[in-house]
N, C-alpha and C positions, 0 to 999 in steps of 0.2 A: 428503602433508603437509596438515593441516587448514587451515592459513593460506591456501594458494594456492587453496583451493576457495571462499573468500569472494568476494562480489561486488566489482567494482572500486571502487564508491563506498565500501564499508566499508574496503577495503584503503587507499584514499587517506586516509580519516579516521584510521585507525590510524597511518599514516605521519606524518600531520600532528601528531597528539598525541605521537608519539614524538619528533619534531623539537623539540617544546616542553617536553620533560621538564626541561631546563635552559634557562631563558629567556636567561641571559647567555651570550654567546659563540656560535660557529657551532653548527648543529644536528648535533652529533657523534653522537648516538645513532641518527640516521637512517641513517648509513652501515652500521651493523651490520644493520639491518633490510633494507636494499636488497641486502645481500650474501647473504641467505638463498637466493635463487635468481635465475637470469637472468629467468625468467618473471615473478616478482613484481616485479623491477626494471623490466622493460619495461612491465608493466601500470600500475604506479604513476606512472612518469615519461612515459607516452605523450603527455600533453599538458603544457602549462606551468602547469596549475592548481595542482598541489601546491606547486611552488617559489614561485609567485606568492603563494599563501596564507601560506606560511612567511615570506616577506619581509614581507608586510603585518603579520603577527603579531609579528615580532621587531624590525622597524625602523620608523622614522617615515616617513609617506607624505604628511602634510598639506602640507609645504612644496613637494615636487616637483609636486604637483597644482596648488598655487596659483601657482607660478612658471613652470611649463612647460606647464600645461594638462592636460586629462583624458587625453590620449594618453600621458602619462608612466606611467600605471598600467595600460596594456594588459598582459595576462598575458605576452605574448612579451617585454616589456621587463624584467620583474622577475627572472627567473632569472639573467641576466648580472649584474644589479645585486647580487643575493644573493651570487654568487661573488666579485665585486669586494670587497664589504664584508667578507665572511668571511675572504678571503685577507688583506686589510689587517689585520684584527683579529689573526689568527694571527701575522703577521710582527711586528706591534707588541708583542704579548705575549712573543714570543721575546726581545725586548729588545736586538737588535743595532742599535746606533745607527750602525754603519758599513756596514750592508747596502746592496748596490747599488740596491735598490728603495726606499730610505728616502724619497727625495724624492717619488716617486709615492704612497707610503703616507701621507706627511704631507699631501699635497694631498687625498687621499681623506678623511682624518680631518678636515681643515678643512671640507670640504664637508659631511660628516656632522654636524659641530657646528653649522654654519649651518642645517642642516635639523633640528636636534634639537628634539623636543617631549617628551623624557623617556626614550625608548628608546635612541636613538643614544648619548647621553652615558653612559647606564648601561653599555653595552657597552665604550665607550672608557675610561671612568674606572675602573670597578670590575672589569671582566674583563681588559682589556688593560693596565691600570695606566698609562694614557697620561701622567698627570701626572709620575710617576716617570721615565718614558722621556724626557719633554721636559726635565725638570731635568737629567738626565744629558747629553742632547744639547747643551743650551745651554752647560753648563759645559765640555764637552769639544770642541765643534765650532763654536760661534758665531764664533770668531775664526780658524777654519781657512781657509787660503788667503788671508790678509790681503794687502793691497797692498804694493808695495815700500816705501812710506812708512809702513807699520805700521798702517793703518786696516782695521777689519773690513769685509767686503763687504756691500753692499746687493744681495742676490740672493734668488731665490725660496725656497730652502731655509731661509735665515735668517729670512725673513719668516714663513713657515709655522710655523717652530719657535717664534718669539716669540708669534705669535697663539695657537697651541695651548697654550703654557705659561700664558698668561693665561686662555684658555677653560677650562682644567681646574683652575685654582686656586680655592680656596674660603677663606672667612675663617678657618676652623679650621686649614687647612694652613699659611696664612701666619702665624698666631699661633704655631704650634708649629714653624715652620721654624727650624732651627738658625741662630743669629746669623751664624756664619761663612759659611754657604751663602747667606743673604740678602744679606750684604754683597758676596759674590762675584758674585752675579747682578746686583746694582745696578751694580757696577763694569763688568761685561761689557756691559751695555746702555747705559751712560752716553754713549758716542760718538754713538749714534743719537738720543739725547735732546738732546744738546748741540749737535751740529754741523749746524744747519739749512743752513749754507752748503755742506755736503757731501752730506747725505742728503735726498732729496726727501720732502716731507711731503704732497704733493698729487698727484692724478692728472695734473693739468695745472697749469702755473705759475699762481699766483694773480693774475698780471697781467691775465689774460683773463677776460672775462665771456661772450663769444660762443663758439659752437661751430663756428666756420668757419676753424679753423687748418689750414693745409696741412702735414701732418706730414712730407712729403717735402722741403719747403723751409722748414726751421725758421726762425722769426722771431728776434727780437732775443735776444742773449745777450752777456755780457761775460766775458773771461777772468779767472780767479782762480788762486791757488796750488793750488786743489783741483779745477780744471777749469771748464768753462763754467757760468755762472750766468745765469738760473735753470735749474732742472732740467726737462728734457723727457723723456717716457717712452722708455725704451730696452729694457726687459725684453721677452722674447718671450712671446707668448700660447701657452698650453698647450692643445692640442686633446685632448678626451677624449670618449668616448661615455658619456652620462649619461642613464639611463632611455630608451635607444633613440635618443637624439638626439646628434649631434655638436655640441659647444659649445666655444667658446674662452674660457678663463679667464685673466685677467690677475692676477698675484700681488697679494694685498692689501698695503696700504702698510705697510712695515716700521716706519717711525718711529712710526706710530700705535700699533702693538703694543708697541714699546719704551716709549712713554709709559705705557701701561696697566700693563705689568710693573713699570716703575720707580716710578711714583707709588704703586701698590698696596703696594709694599714700604717705600718711604720713609715713608709716612704711618702705619706701624704705631705709632710713638711719638707721633703727633699733633703739633699745633702747641703748642709750649711757651713760656711767658712767658720773657722775658729772665732769666738767672740773677741772683740777688741783687738783684732789682728789687722795690721796695716798691709793689706794684700794688694798687689798690683792688679790693674784691670785686665791687661793683655800680656801675652808672652813677650811681645816686643818691649813693653815697659819693664817686665821682669828681668829680661836680659840686660837692659840698660842699667838697672839698679843692682845687678848681680844677685838677684833673688832666686832661690831654688824652691820649687814646690808648686802647688796648684794656684792658678790665678782666678780672678772672678769669672773670666770667660770660660775657664775649664769647668767651674761649678755650674755655669749656665748650660753648657753642653751636656754634662753628666746628668742634669735634671731635665733634659729636653723631652724625655718620654718615660713612661712607667717602666720599672724594672720587673714588676710582677704583672704581666699583661692579663687583663680580664677577658672573658669570653665575649665575642661578638655573636649574639644569638641569631642574627639574621632575620629575614622576612619570609613568611610562608610561601610567597610567590617568587622565590629566588631563581627558579628555573627560567623565568620569562626573559631574563637578561642574557641568557647563554646563547651562543652561536650553535648552529646545527652540529658542527663537528664536536663542540664541547658537550652538547647534550648526548651525542652518540657515545662519547667516552664515559660520561656519567652512567649511562644505561647499560654499559657492558658488565657492570658489576665487578670491576677489577679494583683491587687495592693497590693503586699505583700512584706515583707522584703526578701533580698537575690537576687533581680533582678540585672543583670549586665547592662541592658540598661541604658545609661546615662540619658535618659529622666525620668527614675523612680525617680531620685533625685528631680525632680520638681513636682512630683505627689501631694505632700502636698500643694505647692504653687498654683497649678492649682485648686485644690479643694477649697482653700480659695477664689480664684477669682470667681469661678463658683457658690458657695453656700453662698455668703457673706450675703445677706439680708435674706436668708432663715433661717439663724442661726441653720440650721440642715444639716450638711454636708452629701452629698450622698456618697462620698468616704472618705478615711482617710485624716485628716488634720494633724495628727501626726503618723508617722510610729513607731511602737513599737521598743524600743531599740535604738532609734536615738540619745538620749542624753547620753546614757550609755557609760562610758569610760573616757578618759583623754582629757581635753580641755585646749588650750592655747590661750591667747588673751590679750587684753588691754582695759583699760577704760580711758576716759578723764574726769578730775575733774575740776569743775568750781571754779573761784575765787568768793566767795559768794557775797561780796559787789557789785562787778561789774555786776555780773549776776542778782542780785536783781534789780539793777538800770535798766538793760536792760528789765526785766519783767515789770517794772512800766512805762516804756516809750513806747508809741505805735509806735514811729518812729524808723526805722531801722538804726543801726549805719553804719559807713563806714567800711566794713569788710576787706578792704585792709590794714587798720592799727589798727584794733580793734580785740583783741584776748580775748575772755571771759574765756579761759581756764588757769588754773594755771599749771597743769602738766598732763602728761600721765603716767599711771601706769600699769605694766603688771599684769596678773592674770593667775594662773595655778591651775587647780582644777581637781579632780577625782570625777566623778558623778556615783552613782548607781541608777538604775531605779527599781521601785517596782510596782506591779500590784495587784489590787483588782478585782477578777473575781468571778462569781457565784460559790459557794453560799456565798462568802464573800461580805459584803456590803461596799460601798465606805464611806469614812469618810465625815461627813457633813461639808458644808461650813458655814461661819459665817453670815447666812441670818436671823439675828434677826429682829423681827418686828420693823418697823420704822427706821431701819438702812439705811444709804444712800449707802451702798455698801455690798459686800459679803465677806468682810474680806481680802482685798488685802494686808493689813499691815502684815498679817500672812500667805501670799501665799494662801489665800482662805481656810484656815483651821480654824475651830471653836475654839474659845478660851474660857477658858483656856484648854490646851491640853497637854498630855504627849507623847513624842516620845521615843520608845525603839527599838534599832536595835541590834539584836543578834551579838555576837562577830564574829561568822562565816559569818555574813552578808547575811544570806539566807532568813530572814524575817524581816519585819518592822511592829511593832505594835504601835498603837496609842490609847490613852484613852481620852474619853470626856464624861462628864455626866455619869460617872460610867460604861461606856460601852467600850469594847475593839474592835478594828478593826484590821484585819490582812491583810498585803500586802505581796505577794510573790516576792522575788528579781529576777529580770530578768537575765537570763544567755544566752549569745549569742549562737544561734544554737539550743536551746531547745524550744519546742513548749509551747505556753501558754495554760495550761490545765484548763478547767472549767467544771461545771456541766450543761450539756445541758438541763436538765429537769427544771431548774429554770432560764435559760437564755432567755430573751425576744425574741431575734431574732431567736434562735433555736426553741423555742416553736411556734412562728408565722410561720417559714418556714415549720414546720412539720404539723401544724394543721390549719393554716390560722387564728388563734384566738390570740388576745392579751393576755398577762399574767397579772394577778392581782399583782400589786406591788406598794408599797409605796415609791419606789425609783425613784425619778423623773429623775435621770440620765439614767434610762433604758427605758424611754418612747420611743415608736415606732410610727413614723408618717407614716401610710400606705398610706397617700395621695401622697407621693413621688413615689409610685409604680404604681399609676393609670394613664394611658394615654388614651385619647380619640382617638382611632385608626381611627374613621370616619372623624376626622377633618383634614383639609389640612393646618396645621400650621407649617410644617417643621419638625414635629416629625417623628421618624422612624416608619416603619410598624411593626405590630405584627409578631410573628414567622411564621405564615402561609403565610402572604404576603412576608416575607423575603424569604421563600422557593420558592414561586412563582417567585420572581425576579431572583433567581438563576436558576430556571428551564428555564426561558425565555432566559437567556444567552445561555444555551445549545441548546435551540430550534433554536435561530438565527444562531447558528453555524452548524445546521443540525444534532445535536446530541440529540434532544428532545426525551422524552419517550412517548409522546402522552398525550391526555387530561385525559385518564382514569387511568394513572399510579399513584401509591401511592407516596406521598410526603415523602421524608426521612427527619426526623427531625435532625437539626444540634445540635451538642453536646456541646454547650456553657454553662458553669456552673459558678455559683458564687463561690468565694473562700471559703474555710472552715471558719466557724465563729471563731473569736479569743476571744469571750466573751465580746467584747467591754469594756475592763477593764478601771477602773479609774487609772490614772498613777500618781505616786508620786516619788519624788527624795530625796536622801540624798547624802552628799559628804563632802569633805574637801580638803584643799590645801595640797600638799605633803610636807614632812619634809624640804626638801632643800629650797622650796619656803618660808616656814614659817620662816626659819633662815634668808632669804634674805629680804623679804618684809612684814612679819607678817603672822601668821596662822589664818585661817578662817574656819568656818563650814557653811554648806549649807543645806537647806531643801526647798521643794516646790512641785508644782504639775502642771498638764496640764489642760487648759480649753478645754473641749471636743468640743465646738461648732466651734472653729477655730484654735486650736492647740497652743494658746498662753501659754508660759511657764512663771511661776512666781517662783523665787527663793529668799529666804531670806538668805542674807550673813551676818554673824556676827563674831566677834572675838571668838576664840575657847572656851573661858571661859564663854560665855553667848550666849543666843539666841537674835535675833533681831538686828537691826541697819540699814541695807540697803536692798532694794528690787530690784532685777534684773527682768526685764520683756522683753520678746522678742520672736521672732519666729526663727525656724531653716529654713533657705532658702537654696535651692539647695542641701539639704541633709547633709550639712557640715558646714554651717556658722550660728552660733547663734548670732544674732544681734538685738539690741534693746536699751532700756534705763535703767538707774539706778536712784533710788530716795532715799532720806533720809527717815528713818522711822519716819513718822509724827504722831502727836497725832490725827489729823483728816485726814482720808485717802483721802478725796475729795479736800483737800487744794492744791493750786498751790505751788509746792515745788521746791527747787533747785535740779537739776538732772544732771546725766552724760549721755554720750553715751557709749555703750559697743560693742565690737566685739570679738568673739571667733571662733575658728575653731578646728576641731578634731585634736588631737595631735598625732604625730608619735614618737614612742619610740626612745630616743636618741641613743640607741645602733644601730639603723638602719638608723639614720639620715645621716651618712656619706656614705651611700650606695645608688647607683643609679642603677636601672635596665633599660637596653636598650633592647627593643624588636626588633629584626632584622627580616625583611621579608626574606631576603637572605643574608647569611654571607659567605664571601670568606675566605677560608683557604689556605694560601700560601704553606703550607707543602704538601697538597694533590692536589692543584689546583682545588678543588671542591667548589661549592656553596651549602651551607646547609640551608634549609628553616626552618623558625620558631624557632629561637634561642633566648634565654634570656641571655644577658651579664650582669653580676653583677660587678659593679665597686666600688672601694673604693675611695671616694674623698680624704680621709685623706692620704692614701699611694700613690694614683695615679695609682694603679695596677688593673688589671683584677683579680677578685676573683673567678669567675666561669663562665662557658659557658654551658648552658643546654638547652634541648628541651623545647619549650613552651608548657605548659599544662594548664588545666582549673584553677588550684589552684596556679600556679607559679607566677602570676602577678596580681596585682590590678591596672587595667588601670585607675581607678579614683584617684590614688595616684599621688601627685606632684613629687614623687621620681621615676616615670616611664617615660621613653622617648620612645614614640611609633614610631618606624621606620618600621612598618610592610609593608608599601608600598614603601620601599627603598631597595637598595642594599648596604649592609654595608661592608666596607673594613677597613683593618688596615690603619693607617695614612701613607701617601706616603713620600718617601725619595728622595730628589734631591741631588745627590752626586757631583754636580758641579755647584755652583752658585758663583756670585760675587755681594754681597749686596751693595758694594760701587761703583758699576757701574750702569748706566742705558743705554737704547738702543742707539746704535751708530747712528741710523737714527734720533735721537733727538739731540745728541751732540757727536762729534767725540771723540774717546778715548783720544787723546792727549789734547784736550780742557778740558775734564773732569779732567785729572790729573793735568794740569797746571793752569787752570783758576777757578775751583770750590774750594772754601775753604773747609777745613776739617769739619767745622761746617755744611756747606751745604751738604756735602757728607754723613755725619752722620745722618742728618735729613732725607735725601733721603733713607738711609739704614733702618731707622726706618719704613718708609712707605713701603719699599720693604718687610720687615719682616712681617708686618701686612697683606699685600696683599697675600704673599706666604702662610701664615697660613690659610687664608680664602679660598684659592684655594685647600685646603686639604693636603698640604705638611707640615707635623708636624716635620720633621727633614731635615736639609740641611748640606752640607759640603761646606764651603766657601774657595775656593782655591786661596786666594791672595787678598790683599787690593788694589793692583794696584795703588800705590802711596799714599795711605791713611795711611802710616806708620803702627803703631801697633794698629790702632783703633779697629780692630776686636776683640782683646783680651778683651778690656774694654766693647765692644759691647756685647760680649758673656755673661758677668756678668749681663747686663741689660735684656738679653733674658732668660738665663738658670741658673742664679745664685740662691742662696737660697731664695732671695726675688726679683723676676723679676719686672722690672719697666715698661716694655712695652710688649704687646702681640706679639708673634712670634714663629717660630718653634724652636725645639731643635737645637743648633748651634755648629757645629764642625768647628774650624777655623785653617788656615794654616799660619797666619801672612803674612810675605812678601815672595813671591816666590824667589827662588835663580836662578841667571843667571850669566853668565860670562861677563867679560868686553867687552863693545862695541856691545853686542848682542841684547840688549833690548832698549826700549824707556823710556821716550820721547827723541827724538834726535833733537838738535837745528840745525839751518842752519848757524849760525854765527861762533860758536866755535865747529867745527865738531869733534874734538878730545876729547871734554869734555864729561864726563859721565853724562847723564841726562841734564837738563836745569836749571841753577841757583841752583844746588844742589838737585833738585827734580828728583827722579828716580822712575820708575814703579816697581822695584823689588830690592832685595838685591844682591850686586855684590860680587862674590868670584872667585879667581883664584888660582889654585894649591891645592894640597892635604891638606896642613895645613890650608889655608883660608876656604876651604870647611868644614873641621872638626869644625873650630871655628864658622862659621856662623850657622851651625846646632845647636851647643851647645847654642849659644846666643839666637836663636829663641825658642828653647825648654825652656830655662830659662825664656824667656819672657812670656811663657804660651801657645805656639802653641800646638794644638791637633794633627796636621799633619805637615809634611814637604812637600812643593811643590817645585819641581825642573823643570826647562825648560831644557830638554835634547837636544832638537834641536829647532832652531828658524831661522827667516829670518835675520840673522846677516848681510847680504850684501844688505839690503833694499835700501841703498843710491844709488846703481848703477842701480836701476830699470828703471830710465829714459833713460839709454843708453843700458841696457841689461836686458830686462824684465824677461826672464826666470831665470837668475841668481839672480836677485833682489828678485824674489818671492820664490825662493827655500829655503827649510828648511834644514839647515846644522847642524851637531852635534856641540854643543858649549862647551861640556865638554869631557875630556878624560875618558877612561874607569876607570882609577885609581881615578879620581875626583868623578865620579858617585858612584863608589864603596865606597869611603870614606863617601860621603853624606849618602848613604843608610845604611852602617854599623854603622855609628855613631848614626843615628836616632834609628836604631833597638836596639842598646845597651842601649838606654833609654826607650825602650818599645814604641817607636813612629813609626807609619807607614809613608810610603813615597808614594806620588802621583807624577807621572812624565808626563809632557807635551811631547808627541812624536807623530810624524806623519808618519815616514817612517819605513821600515822594519829593516834597519841597526841599527838605534838608539834603536828601540824597543827591538830587540834581545839583544843588549848591556845591556839594563835595566833588561831584563828577567834573564840574566846571573848573574846580580848583586842582584837578588832577590827583585826587586821592588814590591810594593804591588798593585798599580793600574796604568794603562795606560790611559791617557786622550787624546781623539781625535783619533789618529791612523787611519786616513782615507785612507792611502795609504800603506796597509800591504799586503804582499804576503801570500800564503797559508801555507808555511813552518813556518812563524812567528806566524800565527794564531794557528797552531797546537802546537807550542812551548808554547804559552800562555795557551792553554787548559791544556797541560801536567803539567805545573808548577802551575796551579791554580791562575794565575794572573787575577785580575778583570779588565775588559775593560769597560770604560765609553766612548761610541763612539760620544757623543755630536752631533747627527744628526741635531738637531734644529739649532745649530749654523751654520753649513754648509748650511742648507737650507736658513738661514737668510742673511748671509754675504758672503758666498762662491760664486765663479762664477759657471757657469753651468757645466764646466768640473770637478771642485772639488766636486760639489754636486753629480754628476753622479758617480764619483769615490768612494765617501763616501758610497753611497747606495750599490754599488757593493761589497765593502769591508765588509759592515755589513751583507749582505746576505751570503757571504762566511764564515764569522765568525759565523753566526748562524748555518750554516751547519757543521762547525767544532766543535760546542759544546763549544765555548769559554764562560767562566763565565762572565756574563754581569751585570752591574748596570746602573740605569737610572740617567742621569745628562745631562742637555742641554746646559751647559755653560751659564746659565740664567743670564741675565744682558746685554749680547750681544743683546738679545731680551727682551721683557717686563717681569718683575717679575709678577707672578700671572698666566702667560701663561706657567707655568712649564710643564703641561701635554702635551704640544706640542711634547715633546720628545717621550712620550709613544705612542702617536697617529702615529708619523712617523715610529716608530719601527713596529707597527702593519701593517701600509700601505706598509712597505718594506718586509712583509712576516712573521713576528713573530706571534706566537700564542698569542692572547690577554691575556689569563690567565697566560701564561709564562711571559709576560711583566708586569702584575700586581705583579707577584712574584718578578721579578727584582726590582720593585719599592717599595716593602715592606720588605719582609724578606731578599731579596738580597741586598737591600739598607742598612739594619742593618749590615749584614755580611760584607759589604764593608767598611762602615764608622766607625764601632765600634773599640774600642781600642784593642791593641794586647793582653790585659789581657783575652780576650775571645778566643784567638787562642791556638792551641796546645793541649796537654793533659790536662793542667791545665784549659784551657778554656772549653774543652768538659766536664770536671767534674763540672765546674761552671754552664754550661748550664743545666746539670742534676738537679741542685738545684733550678732552676727558679721556679718550682711549689711550693717551700717552702716559697715563697714571700720574698726572700732575697734581691731583687733589689729595695728596697724602696728608693725613690729619696732623701729624707732627710738624708739618711744614706750613700749612695754610690755616690750621685751627679747625676745631670740630664743627663750627657753624659755617665754614666755607667749603666743606667737602660736598661734592654732588651726591644726591641720594634720590630715592623714589623710584629707581629702576634697577633691575638686576642685569646689568651689562658691564663690560670691561671698563674699568676706571671709576665706576660709581662706588660709593661706600657700600660695604657688605652689610646692609641693613636687610635682614632676611627673616621672614616668619613663615610658619607652616600651620595649616589647619587640618584637622582630621574630619571636619564637617563637610556637608554636601552643599556647596554654594549654589547649585542650580535649583535644588528642591527646597532648601531651607536656609536661605541666606542669613537671616537673623541669628539662628542658632550657630551656624558655621563660623560666625565672626565673634562669638563670645569668648571670654578668657578661658573658659573650660575647654573649648575646642582648639585653642591656640597651644599646640603641644611643643612648639619650637620657636625660640626668639634669639636672633643674633643681631647685635648692633656693632657696627664698626669692626667686624671680624671676630668679635668676642661673643661666645655663647652665654646667654643669660637664662635660658629655659630649654630643657631637654626632656623629652618624654612627659611633658606636662608638669614638670617640677622645676622650681628655681634652682640654679646652680650656684647661688651665692648665699 
């Protein structure tokens, strides 16, 4: 066999590429290759290199290296990890929520999501369908094994299930989630959100600030109907081997995940003003009326972004957009602020799970600067009497019809962060002798105390027991400066000796750094053994240096010391929020052992009242509990749940950044890589298109749409559709016109509009209702009016097409001289110059954007049974004078004319009358084609219609004419006569043009910029139109000002309508497939997203 004669290096590369044939899922193709022969199998798998390389290519490795050190990525550690992840993926994809391994699989999936930088989530979400799995699990098993009193269990599997349900949710899936399912999930998780007296919200009770609790001799608790309070950790640590190291993981907090799941669903409807309330629109109006409370503009602002932010799972190639300096920072393996890796947002969560019972975190449990800034969110307030009754009764209520909450209230706050680093001492907590807590009632600050914040807010000073303590205010981007000579860690790093200090917050536990390298307990090797392992890999590849060569030490270093500061906060609600819902002030601090944040919230005129406690999860969600300020801190008190997320400035809330991997420019026919498109949701226009750079986009923002692995195009234009028709192979044309009611045809048109939009066609020109009277004019208002009622493309309509007497259908068999059948006609009949002028005026008065005229047609179709050629022939049905009157009258109103014409004689007639577009024209000679080019008449050849319903001779003739028109340089627009074939298959026309010899990029131009130039109004033509085009970059074409059909579109440049689509297909190698609806994963029209990740958003 030729394959086995190849060198090992080539065999390994073949195996590697085979494993990556399908990026998503396990490397299934590799199995077939390895089964070719035992010899090949042994040669390829002789070392760990192949499996290690496959793991690095398919899964994320940045987080393990950062959290566990460089030893995590030793080649010997990765094959077992590959097996673990692949096995988990296969079992999750199988969908068995009752499998005996499901708890282990959920733990592995949770770890993978905390380590996700784009690859892990792709496997779990898209290959294993984890979101669907978790929805099924939560619905079926969350309440499984409930207590004797009817409460669901706070256990590891439930915790993992809720965390993974939130981790795999996205805004689109929540918006499209069936209402019944959403309400069911809300009810199922409500106990964990409500019952703070029953379900622990913290790793350690919030009473304690110090990390010196003896867990074998638990301190203070009080008995309640639901067990001892407060809650101390009881769950068992799970030991696993992770990247070659045995680690213990404590389950993540269940109630935090419940909050995220609950709030993300409850907020779908946003905060709504009280019903039937006469609320002023603005604060100015409220002041004038003497009104106190929230205005409509306040509700708009508080609803401007989600309060429970979902994960941005990123793209597998996220590193491509980073600068060299940023890449260097990412590769240092430091857990420091400023990392772009999405997994870095979970570093604090990971450290909490890893160091839970140690009460001495190895890594950061709070990243400096994390809470600094503006936060928006909500809290749910209980009805006290009902809530107290719930606390006193050990039995669970029926949550389907029991709501312990009175109201949900928004909260908007600006927080400043302050640090006490050496030589400054941290402020003492309230650890008085015989006290049952460390002062949680005052956010762990000793009382009484005085807080002073300088007006410039650069320092915070606190006074207690006649001693002042200073905290420096955190400024983003500025380093935390401290005195290394009195810093415990710096002194120990430099001397190996502990520093004498009476500050217990600076204690250093050197036991964490000691590892018995001689033991075989899954711990990593020391640095020397690490280097020997690396050398062994080289030796196996024939590149070893020999036994006597020196070992080169690897340069992995710890990050610079930040002084391990004590962190404190101050803040206040902003003025507009105070006017709406009341002004508050805040102060608090961070518990260093696990990153728990405590904030006291009080009315601005006094301190004290409510205490907020919670953690920041995934770097941007502050979730936890609120409690009343009690006289006894250990008492079981009435409490709320709270959820906040980092706030985006309202001045940028209306802007969306779309990152395009490749962007098509119809003006130049070029694809430009790495572009950022800034879109205004408010105006619906493109504000800017610029190259992607390190600082231009925050990929963690919910205002960024990442299409780096897509080809981005302007929205497509179909210049010839009939929304009130459906394919003739479903129902014959005459049966549609005569037997389908106007209601049915309008409902069908609604579906056709939706399907067309999702196929990437953001604009259409409908050239005739075909017997549906004037329905298109009213339909246009529903699609493109100031307040659209249904989703669909921008809609140009022609009302009823114009025909002459006896030329068009439907034609009855009983009364052959009657026009139409029982008064139903497929078009508007006019004869003679006067009637032609009148019918044009009437249609324009009715609201037509275009005039459609049949210049020739099969007027003698009734003789087809006895004279087939004459019966099928298209004859001129208007005189030149009649055609000229129709066109001139329309042009006098500034309305363009489209003409149905198939032969050269009629087409030339129309060209001479200055028609705007020729529809069909399948049988034109070269002279007529040259005349069209010379006069600039747009040709819409409708190849798809001829391929669908034409006979072989007609189809062959149509292709020949198109090729000759292409050679002649005729101005072309894309329109398939869609409706003759299925709506949504509009791109069939584009594919046929390419297959008939047209350049694909030229076809894309005809379908975008050329489409706009075809269907736009005459106000864009001539000298005045050219001047108007010059002003497009000045953002003059705002939809609300000029109307939907007068905005410029067809190009993604500043000032044009944000009609933007994206395909995941390969336009170069498979144009037809790349343009299908299945490949169109993203559709935006006028700045509004209608399709995301291949799914409709409405």
